[in-house]
ZADO-1210 file (C-alpha; in nm, 4 decimals, padded with zeros to 6 digits):
<atoms>
<atom x="-12.5420" y="01.4534" z="-02.5673" code="MET" pos="1"/>
<atom x="-12.5986" y="01.4875" z="-02.1915" code="ASN" pos="2"/>
<atom x="-12.3688" y="01.2795" z="-01.9724" code="GLN" pos="3"/>
<atom x="-12.3879" y="01.2845" z="-01.5961" code="ILE" pos="4"/>
<atom x="-12.0510" y="01.2293" z="-01.4321" code="ILE" pos="5"/>
<atom x="-12.1626" y="01.2654" z="-01.0710" code="LEU" pos="6"/>
<atom x="-12.4957" y="01.2005" z="-00.9110" code="THR" pos="7"/>
<atom x="-12.6466" y="01.4809" z="-00.7066" code="SER" pos="8"/>
<atom x="-12.5477" y="01.3045" z="-00.3821" code="ASP" pos="9"/>
<atom x="-12.1914" y="01.2524" z="-00.5042" code="GLN" pos="10"/>
<atom x="-12.1687" y="01.6178" z="-00.6051" code="TYR" pos="11"/>
<atom x="-12.2861" y="01.7377" z="-00.2619" code="HIS" pos="12"/>
<atom x="-12.0481" y="01.5025" z="-00.0826" code="GLU" pos="13"/>
<atom x="-11.7560" y="01.6203" z="-00.2971" code="LEU" pos="14"/>
<atom x="-11.8477" y="01.9842" z="-00.2283" code="ALA" pos="15"/>
<atom x="-11.8539" y="01.9201" z="00.1482" code="LYS" pos="16"/>
<atom x="-11.5141" y="01.7494" z="00.1333" code="GLN" pos="17"/>
<atom x="-11.3625" y="02.0387" z="-00.0637" code="LEU" pos="18"/>
<atom x="-11.4991" y="02.2965" z="00.1800" code="ILE" pos="19"/>
<atom x="-11.3697" y="02.0961" z="00.4773" code="TYR" pos="20"/>
<atom x="-11.0288" y="02.0570" z="00.3142" code="SER" pos="21"/>
<atom x="-11.0050" y="02.4294" z="00.2361" code="MET" pos="22"/>
<atom x="-11.1130" y="02.5304" z="00.5876" code="SER" pos="23"/>
<atom x="-10.8167" y="02.3388" z="00.7275" code="LYS" pos="24"/>
<atom x="-10.5790" y="02.5520" z="00.5167" code="GLN" pos="25"/>
<atom x="-10.7599" y="02.8878" z="00.4984" code="HIS" pos="26"/>
<atom x="-11.0065" y="03.0647" z="00.7204" code="ARG" pos="27"/>
<atom x="-11.1547" y="03.4129" z="00.7579" code="ILE" pos="28"/>
<atom x="-11.1932" y="03.5444" z="01.1128" code="VAL" pos="29"/>
<atom x="-11.3265" y="03.8668" z="01.2596" code="ALA" pos="30"/>
<atom x="-11.1096" y="04.0787" z="01.4876" code="ILE" pos="31"/>
<atom x="-11.3007" y="04.3023" z="01.7264" code="ASN" pos="32"/>
<atom x="-11.0086" y="04.4401" z="01.9261" code="ASP" pos="33"/>
<atom x="-10.6541" y="04.5497" z="01.8417" code="LEU" pos="34"/>
<atom x="-10.5388" y="04.4561" z="02.1941" code="LYS" pos="35"/>
<atom x="-10.3779" y="04.7971" z="02.2280" code="HIS" pos="36"/>
<atom x="-10.4079" y="05.0326" z="02.5213" code="ILE" pos="37"/>
<atom x="-10.4272" y="05.3420" z="02.3004" code="LYS" pos="38"/>
<atom x="-10.6560" y="05.2276" z="02.0142" code="TYR" pos="39"/>
<atom x="-10.9821" y="05.0462" z="01.9700" code="ARG" pos="40"/>
<atom x="-11.1765" y="04.9253" z="01.6685" code="LEU" pos="41"/>
<atom x="-11.5132" y="05.0846" z="01.6002" code="THR" pos="42"/>
<atom x="-11.6134" y="04.7937" z="01.3765" code="ALA" pos="43"/>
<atom x="-11.4843" y="04.4407" z="01.3331" code="PRO" pos="44"/>
<atom x="-11.2305" y="04.3718" z="01.0600" code="ILE" pos="45"/>
<atom x="-11.2002" y="04.0460" z="00.8726" code="PHE" pos="46"/>
<atom x="-10.8616" y="03.8856" z="00.8312" code="VAL" pos="47"/>
<atom x="-10.7475" y="03.5764" z="00.6502" code="ALA" pos="48"/>
<atom x="-10.5611" y="03.2939" z="00.8195" code="LEU" pos="49"/>
<atom x="-10.3528" y="03.0567" z="00.6129" code="GLU" pos="50"/>
<atom x="-10.2198" y="02.7434" z="00.7735" code="PHE" pos="51"/>
<atom x="-09.8959" y="02.6073" z="00.6357" code="GLU" pos="52"/>
<atom x="-09.7011" y="02.3088" z="00.7636" code="SER" pos="53"/>
<atom x="-09.5327" y="02.4895" z="01.0525" code="ASP" pos="54"/>
<atom x="-09.6580" y="02.8505" z="01.0334" code="LYS" pos="55"/>
<atom x="-09.9786" y="03.0493" z="01.0456" code="VAL" pos="56"/>
<atom x="-10.0041" y="03.3587" z="00.8261" code="ILE" pos="57"/>
<atom x="-10.2569" y="03.6257" z="00.9224" code="ALA" pos="58"/>
<atom x="-10.3307" y="03.8933" z="00.6643" code="SER" pos="59"/>
<atom x="-10.5457" y="04.2030" z="00.6381" code="PHE" pos="60"/>
<atom x="-10.5586" y="04.2643" z="00.2653" code="ASP" pos="61"/>
<atom x="-10.7383" y="04.5990" z="00.2898" code="ASP" pos="62"/>
<atom x="-10.4083" y="04.7613" z="00.3899" code="ILE" pos="63"/>
<atom x="-10.1698" y="04.4874" z="00.2774" code="GLU" pos="64"/>
<atom x="-10.0692" y="04.3985" z="00.6332" code="ALA" pos="65"/>
<atom x="-09.9590" y="04.0511" z="00.7349" code="PHE" pos="66"/>
<atom x="-09.7880" y="03.8604" z="01.0121" code="ALA" pos="67"/>
<atom x="-09.6799" y="03.5039" z="01.0602" code="TYR" pos="68"/>
<atom x="-09.6109" y="03.2950" z="01.3668" code="ALA" pos="69"/>
<atom x="-09.6183" y="02.9434" z="01.5054" code="ASP" pos="70"/>
<atom x="-09.9782" y="02.9643" z="01.6286" code="THR" pos="71"/>
<atom x="-10.3009" y="03.1297" z="01.5219" code="GLU" pos="72"/>
<atom x="-10.3119" y="03.3398" z="01.8406" code="TYR" pos="73"/>
<atom x="-09.9557" y="03.4686" z="01.7915" code="GLU" pos="74"/>
<atom x="-10.0151" y="03.5485" z="01.4245" code="ALA" pos="75"/>
<atom x="-10.3301" y="03.7452" z="01.5084" code="LEU" pos="76"/>
<atom x="-10.1559" y="03.9321" z="01.7916" code="ALA" pos="77"/>
<atom x="-09.8667" y="04.0244" z="01.5618" code="GLN" pos="78"/>
<atom x="-10.1096" y="04.1318" z="01.2907" code="LEU" pos="79"/>
<atom x="-10.2818" y="04.3653" z="01.5380" code="CYS" pos="80"/>
<atom x="-09.9424" y="04.5160" z="01.6213" code="GLU" pos="81"/>
<atom x="-09.8682" y="04.5552" z="01.2495" code="GLU" pos="82"/>
<atom x="-10.2019" y="04.7304" z="01.1885" code="ILE" pos="83"/>
<atom x="-10.1336" y="04.9740" z="01.4742" code="VAL" pos="84"/>
<atom x="-09.7817" y="05.0407" z="01.3445" code="GLN" pos="85"/>
<atom x="-09.9071" y="05.1073" z="00.9911" code="ILE" pos="86"/>
<atom x="-10.1789" y="05.3368" z="01.1281" code="TYR" pos="87"/>
<atom x="-09.9307" y="05.5358" z="01.3354" code="GLU" pos="88"/>
<atom x="-09.6791" y="05.5582" z="01.0495" code="ASP" pos="89"/>
<atom x="-09.9452" y="05.6782" z="00.8051" code="LEU" pos="90"/>
<atom x="-10.0783" y="05.9378" z="01.0482" code="ARG" pos="91"/>
<atom x="-09.7273" y="06.0653" z="01.1166" code="GLU" pos="92"/>
<atom x="-09.6482" y="06.1078" z="00.7458" code="ASP" pos="93"/>
<atom x="-09.9983" y="06.2187" z="00.6407" code="ARG" pos="94"/>
<atom x="-09.8785" y="06.5056" z="00.4181" code="ASP" pos="95"/>
<atom x="-09.6430" y="06.2905" z="00.2099" code="ASN" pos="96"/>
<atom x="-09.8627" y="05.9905" z="00.1291" code="LEU" pos="97"/>
<atom x="-09.9316" y="05.8584" z="-00.2169" code="GLY" pos="98"/>
<atom x="-10.2764" y="05.7611" z="-00.3420" code="ALA" pos="99"/>
<atom x="-10.2908" y="05.4086" z="-00.1989" code="MET" pos="100"/>
<atom x="-10.1473" y="05.4865" z="00.1473" code="PRO" pos="101"/>
<atom x="-10.3892" y="05.7824" z="00.1676" code="SER" pos="102"/>
<atom x="-10.6796" y="05.5436" z="00.1054" code="LYS" pos="103"/>
<atom x="-10.5451" y="05.3077" z="00.3718" code="TRP" pos="104"/>
<atom x="-10.5243" y="05.5934" z="00.6207" code="LEU" pos="105"/>
<atom x="-10.8782" y="05.7082" z="00.5430" code="SER" pos="106"/>
<atom x="-11.0062" y="05.3554" z="00.5943" code="TYR" pos="107"/>
<atom x="-10.8100" y="05.3062" z="00.9166" code="LEU" pos="108"/>
<atom x="-10.9359" y="05.6393" z="01.0521" code="GLU" pos="109"/>
<atom x="-11.2909" y="05.5125" z="00.9970" code="GLU" pos="110"/>
<atom x="-11.2382" y="05.1941" z="01.1968" code="ILE" pos="111"/>
<atom x="-10.9832" y="05.2957" z="01.4638" code="ILE" pos="112"/>
<atom x="-11.0365" y="05.5477" z="01.7382" code="GLU" pos="113"/>
<atom x="-10.8132" y="05.6622" z="02.0223" code="CYS" pos="114"/>
<atom x="-10.9202" y="05.5620" z="02.3710" code="ARG" pos="115"/>
</atoms>
């Protein structure tokens, strides 16, 4: 038995509403610059923004980095600082890294170069 619950137009309207609703809570943005005098990105990185009631969480899942702040701009700026700090820490302790941090360092060395 074939029952249609939604018409095609209703389905498309519901899909648009869901996408709009999700985009108000979550968004993916590209970062092209770490805003650091010493380092620059050789390729853009994509980070997730999550909007909660009073905070914005920015996360870069490739290296498990995150930051949160009151505004999107502040969260992204803090995330850039966190990425630089992780990169410097990993480079400093290069000989004592486990498997996952070694992969993070390899990835970061591909996308970050010194000015």
